[in-house]
C-alpha positions in Angstrom: 86.0 98.5 64.3 85.7 101.2 67.1 84.8 104.5 66.5 86.8 107.3 68.5 85.6 111.2 67.8 88.7 113.1 66.9 87.4 115.6 69.0 86.9 113.6 72.2 90.6 113.5 72.3 90.8 117.0 73.6 89.3 115.6 77.1 92.7 113.6 79.0 90.4 111.0 80.6 89.1 109.9 77.3 92.6 110.1 75.6 93.7 108.1 78.3 91.1 105.5 78.0 91.6 105.4 74.1 95.4 104.8 74.5 95.1 102.4 77.2 93.0 100.3 74.6 94.9 100.6 71.2 98.0 99.9 73.0 96.0 97.0 75.0 97.6 98.8 78.5 96.2 96.4 81.1 96.7 96.8 85.1 99.2 93.4 84.7 101.4 95.7 82.2 101.4 98.1 84.8 102.4 95.4 87.6 104.9 94.4 85.2 106.4 97.7 85.1 106.1 98.2 88.7 108.1 94.4 88.9 110.6 95.9 87.0 111.7 98.4 88.8 114.5 96.7 90.8 115.8 95.3 87.5 115.8 99.0 85.6 116.8 100.9 88.4 120.6 100.0 88.7 120.4 100.5 84.1 119.2 103.9 84.3 122.5 106.1 84.6 123.6 103.7 81.5 120.9 104.1 79.4 120.8 107.4 80.3 124.6 108.4 79.3 123.7 105.7 76.0 120.7 108.5 75.0 123.0 111.1 75.9 125.8 109.9 74.0 123.4 109.1 70.7 122.1 112.6 70.7 125.4 114.3 71.0 126.6 112.7 68.1 125.0 114.7 65.1 124.9 118.0 65.0 120.9 118.6 64.2 119.9 116.9 67.8 123.0 118.4 69.9 121.6 121.8 68.8 118.9 121.0 70.9 120.7 121.5 73.7 122.2 124.9 73.2 119.4 127.1 74.2 118.9 127.3 77.7 116.4 124.7 78.6 113.1 125.1 80.3 113.8 125.4 84.5 117.6 125.4 83.9 119.3 128.5 85.6 122.6 128.2 84.8 125.0 129.1 82.2 123.6 127.7 78.5 126.7 126.2 76.5 127.7 128.8 73.7 128.1 126.6 70.9 127.7 122.8 69.6 131.4 122.8 70.6 130.8 123.5 74.3 128.5 120.3 74.8 129.7 117.0 76.4 127.9 115.1 78.8 129.6 116.9 81.7 128.2 120.6 81.0 125.7 121.3 83.7 122.5 122.0 81.5 123.4 118.5 80.1 123.5 116.9 83.3 120.6 118.5 83.9 118.7 117.2 81.3 120.0 113.3 82.3 118.9 114.1 84.9 115.8 114.7 84.0 115.4 112.0 81.9 116.7 109.4 85.0 113.6 110.6 87.1 111.7 110.1 84.2 112.4 106.4 83.5 111.9 105.8 87.4 109.0 107.5 86.8 107.8 105.3 84.8 108.5 101.7 86.1 107.3 103.2 89.8 103.8 105.6 89.0 100.4 104.8 89.9 98.6 104.1 86.3 95.5 104.4 88.2 95.7 107.9 89.4 95.3 111.0 86.9 97.8 112.7 87.8 100.1 110.4 86.9 98.6 111.1 83.1 98.6 114.4 83.9 102.3 114.2 84.4 102.7 112.2 81.3 100.4 114.2 78.9 102.7 117.3 79.7 106.1 115.5 78.9 104.5 114.6 75.7 103.4 118.2 75.3 106.9 119.3 75.6 108.3 117.2 72.9 105.7 118.0 70.4 106.0 121.9 69.7 102.7 122.7 70.8 101.6 126.0 71.8 101.6 126.3 75.8 105.5 126.0 76.7 107.5 128.8 76.6 110.4 127.0 74.9 108.5 125.7 72.2 106.7 129.5 71.2 110.2 130.1 69.1 112.3 128.0 67.2 115.8 127.6 68.0 117.6 129.5 65.2 119.4 127.9 62.7 123.3 126.6 63.2 125.9 128.6 61.5 127.5 127.0 58.5 130.4 126.7 60.7 128.6 124.3 63.3 126.7 122.4 60.6 127.4 119.4 59.1 129.2 120.1 55.5 128.0 123.2 56.0 124.8 122.3 55.4 121.6 122.5 57.5 
């Protein structure tokens, strides 16, 4: 059994080393991801639409898209009823996800800046401090916009 000090994981290069070891991610895996780019790229729009169809099909997940998103300068939806694949804020999010998926099959996994990017994306989605959009949780849905009047 390998010993990993929890405190050592606050250092990004150490965390990367641990993660790569844990999931057994090798140079061959990176090469496979790169080789899949021409197959994956044409599927990205369908994958992104499918993900957002699912996210928007439940009020508890859709409500995360009502507040203005970080980096989005347009008009935020006023309510869940305004959300659709064509809402500008959803298109903004879908574009980000599409770029992220392409990046996964094209990034240089030996470059620390690639891992810094992945680390930032991970932190954005954990609710940890350091990102303004996570400093205040979204307000609860009014009963009229939640499933069966429950939260």
